C-alpha positions, 0 to 999 in steps of 0.5 A, spaced: 272 027 766 277 030 761 279 037 761 279 041 754 284 046 757 289 047 752 297 045 754 299 050 749 301 057 751 296 063 750 300 066 745 300 061 740 293 060 741 292 067 740 296 067 733 292 061 731 285 065 732 288 071 729 290 067 723 283 063 722 280 070 723 284 073 717 282 067 713 289 064 712 288 057 710 291 052 715 296 049 710 302 053 707 299 053 700 292 056 698 287 051 697 283 051 691 275 052 691 274 044 690 278 042 695 276 041 702 278 046 708 283 044 712 283 046 719 289 046 725 287 043 732 288 049 737 291 043 742 296 039 738 297 044 732 296 038 727 292 039 721 284 036 721 279 036 716 273 037 719 272 042 725 266 039 728 269 032 729 274 030 734 282 031 733 284 024 730 291 026 733 289 028 740 282 027 741 281 035 742 273 036 742 273 044 743 272 050 739 275 050 732 273 057 729 270 057 722 274 060 716 272 067 714 269 064 708 265 060 711 263 066 716 261 070 710 257 065 707 253 064 713 252 072 714 250 072 707 244 067 707 242 070 714 241 077 711 237 074 705 232 070 709 232 077 714 231 081 707 225 076 705 222 076 712 222 084 712 219 085 705 213 080 707 212 083 713 212 090 710 207 087 704 202 084 709 202 090 714 200 095 708 193 098 709 190 098 703 
């Protein structure tokens, strides 16, 4: 069985995660809204186009963090769903 251990040092991996959490794009230039997101493989450092598929360069299948923009989008959707559920529960449990 192959191990998904990263051959790069923990400092480089920590920098990668810090950049990703800060919302910096993996490419040197900021990408416009219409272009797809670009991610960096934590194992080999090459650019990958999709975080859920294996790296085409080294085959890394481990965790590639989402960008802060994707995280914010998911949080807003979940907040809206929870708000609707809370309002529905409040309305349905009111004693008339």
